[in-house]
VMD Tcl script that draws the C-alpha trace (Angstrom):
set ca {
  {0.03 -0.05 -0.26}
  {1.16 3.77 -0.72}
  {0.39 6.20 1.84}
  {1.01 10.03 1.07}
  {2.53 12.34 3.65}
  {1.36 16.02 3.57}
  {2.37 18.13 6.00}
  {1.04 21.71 6.15}
  {2.81 24.81 6.51}
  {2.29 26.54 10.10}
  {3.76 29.65 9.85}
  {6.55 31.20 7.24}
  {9.36 29.14 8.72}
  {10.23 28.48 4.78}
  {11.63 32.09 4.43}
  {15.21 30.80 5.87}
  {15.31 28.08 3.40}
  {17.67 28.22 0.42}
  {15.55 25.81 -1.33}
  {12.80 27.75 -0.57}
  {12.33 30.17 -3.52}
  {12.63 27.40 -5.90}
  {9.62 25.46 -4.60}
  {6.63 25.25 -7.35}
  {4.27 25.40 -4.34}
  {4.18 28.65 -3.51}
  {3.88 29.17 0.94}
  {0.89 30.18 2.54}
  {0.55 33.91 3.32}
  {-1.27 35.09 6.29}
  {-3.72 37.69 5.55}
  {-5.00 40.15 7.66}
  {-9.05 39.43 8.94}
  {-11.61 41.65 7.70}
  {-12.96 43.80 9.93}
  {-15.62 42.68 12.33}
  {-14.20 38.89 11.89}
  {-12.54 37.37 14.65}
  {-9.21 35.74 13.89}
  {-10.30 32.56 15.64}
  {-13.81 32.14 12.83}
  {-12.89 30.03 9.89}
  {-13.32 31.64 6.82}
  {-16.84 30.81 4.81}
  {-17.02 30.35 1.00}
  {-20.35 31.52 -1.00}
  {-21.84 28.28 -0.36}
  {-21.34 29.04 3.50}
  {-19.10 26.13 4.04}
  {-16.38 25.86 5.81}
  {-12.86 25.53 2.51}
  {-10.59 23.31 4.21}
  {-7.13 24.09 4.46}
  {-4.45 24.93 2.52}
  {-1.91 22.34 2.59}
  {2.23 22.58 1.46}
  {3.60 19.49 0.50}
  {6.93 19.34 1.38}
  {8.92 17.11 -1.22}
  {8.55 15.36 -4.19}
  {4.26 13.79 -4.86}
  {4.17 9.49 -5.31}
  {1.88 9.31 -8.40}
  {-0.06 6.19 -8.77}
  {-0.39 4.96 -12.30}
  {-4.00 6.00 -14.41}
  {-4.23 2.27 -15.32}
  {-3.01 -1.26 -13.68}
  {-0.25 -3.00 -15.24}
  {-0.70 -5.36 -17.97}
  {-1.48 -8.33 -17.24}
  {1.40 -11.12 -18.18}
  {-0.30 -14.57 -18.83}
  {2.20 -17.37 -19.71}
  {2.51 -18.58 -22.85}
  {0.92 -21.41 -24.36}
  {3.62 -24.06 -25.64}
  {5.09 -24.22 -29.33}
  {3.34 -26.10 -31.25}
  {-0.20 -25.85 -29.00}
  {-3.40 -24.19 -31.15}
  {-4.49 -20.79 -30.14}
  {-8.11 -20.42 -28.74}
  {-8.55 -18.66 -31.54}
  {-7.39 -21.03 -33.59}
  {-9.37 -23.82 -32.15}
  {-12.65 -21.67 -32.39}
  {-11.90 -20.84 -35.53}
  {-11.59 -24.76 -36.53}
  {-15.06 -24.96 -34.50}
  {-16.67 -22.63 -36.78}
  {-15.03 -24.01 -40.08}
  {-16.61 -27.52 -39.46}
  {-19.97 -25.97 -38.86}
  {-20.09 -26.13 -35.32}
  {-21.74 -23.83 -33.11}
  {-19.43 -21.14 -31.29}
  {-22.00 -18.19 -30.54}
  {-20.61 -14.97 -29.23}
  {-17.16 -15.67 -28.58}
  {-15.32 -13.50 -25.61}
  {-11.87 -13.55 -25.31}
  {-11.45 -13.60 -21.38}
  {-7.81 -13.91 -21.22}
  {-8.03 -12.29 -18.09}
  {-9.38 -14.56 -16.19}
  {-6.64 -16.75 -16.49}
  {-5.12 -14.45 -13.68}
  {-2.59 -11.34 -13.54}
  {1.05 -12.99 -13.97}
  {-0.68 -16.38 -14.69}
  {-2.13 -16.57 -11.10}
  {-5.87 -17.20 -11.54}
  {-6.10 -20.25 -13.42}
  {-2.61 -20.52 -14.63}
  {-4.30 -20.25 -18.63}
  {-2.40 -19.06 -20.83}
  {-6.09 -18.20 -23.78}
  {-8.96 -18.70 -22.66}
  {-12.18 -18.17 -25.76}
  {-15.38 -18.66 -23.67}
  {-18.70 -19.25 -26.25}
  {-22.02 -20.39 -25.41}
  {-21.70 -23.57 -26.76}
  {-17.81 -23.91 -24.81}
  {-15.37 -22.79 -23.49}
  {-11.86 -23.35 -24.94}
  {-8.73 -22.89 -22.41}
  {-4.71 -23.74 -23.24}
  {-2.52 -23.71 -20.55}
  {1.20 -23.47 -21.32}
  {1.77 -27.54 -20.10}
  {-0.17 -30.19 -20.64}
  {0.17 -31.37 -16.91}
  {-1.76 -27.84 -15.47}
  {-4.20 -29.04 -18.91}
  {-5.02 -32.71 -17.26}
  {-5.04 -31.23 -13.67}
  {-7.59 -28.64 -14.91}
  {-9.62 -31.21 -16.94}
  {-9.91 -33.87 -14.20}
  {-10.51 -31.29 -11.60}
  {-13.70 -30.71 -14.05}
  {-14.22 -34.56 -14.79}
  {-16.42 -35.22 -16.82}
  {-17.32 -31.75 -18.37}
  {-14.17 -31.25 -19.67}
  {-12.14 -32.82 -22.66}
  {-8.05 -32.26 -23.03}
  {-5.94 -32.85 -26.15}
  {-2.45 -31.74 -25.42}
  {-1.96 -27.98 -23.52}
  {-5.90 -27.32 -24.41}
  {-8.66 -28.53 -22.91}
  {-12.57 -27.66 -23.80}
  {-14.52 -27.09 -21.11}
  {-18.64 -27.94 -21.15}
  {-19.69 -26.57 -17.46}
  {-21.12 -23.51 -18.10}
  {-22.12 -24.64 -22.11}
  {-25.24 -24.79 -23.99}
  {-24.03 -27.79 -25.85}
  {-26.20 -31.17 -25.18}
  {-23.36 -34.03 -24.33}
  {-23.98 -35.84 -27.43}
  {-22.51 -32.89 -29.47}
  {-19.46 -33.03 -27.63}
  {-17.92 -35.99 -29.50}
  {-17.76 -33.55 -33.15}
  {-15.95 -30.72 -30.79}
  {-13.72 -33.07 -29.10}
  {-12.64 -34.18 -32.64}
  {-12.05 -30.97 -34.38}
  {-9.66 -30.30 -31.81}
  {-8.00 -33.61 -32.12}
  {-7.26 -34.12 -35.38}
  {-6.09 -29.54 -34.91}
  {-2.41 -29.27 -35.11}
}
mol new
graphics top color blue
foreach p $ca { graphics top sphere $p radius 0.5 }
foreach p [lrange $ca 0 end-1] q [lrange $ca 1 end] { graphics top cylinder $p $q radius 0.2 }
display resetview
């Protein structure tokens, strides 16, 4: 967690410092209160609410990145088909793959989610590509009879609308893809 420390200027101690003139933030200027108001009364804005006291940072301000760093996923093994290539092969074979969505981000930052390299979900089947056959086998075993593994690629039917009788057609296309 990053913490920022801000120090409020409570006087004009900066006058004797050699770096005070080089500061990009002006030091607070003391002014006499308008006549008829007490020096301890907080200044008020046009809306009647008190404005916050001014704060003078004493040093560089650390800025957080505007967006999170890019997710780094493990690379798929050489020779293994990519998830898009598998989905395209299903389409070419006349199989349904409606609403394909690249959900590789669900593999997790630096592969710490499911540990996959690529992930494309469709309404018929979800295609996972893992960085190695061992990882693919582990997850396919976890999903039991609701998945099919071929090398580093796993087809998952858990959330799919594909009838069990149609699944061998997808599996055959994947088995012949290389």
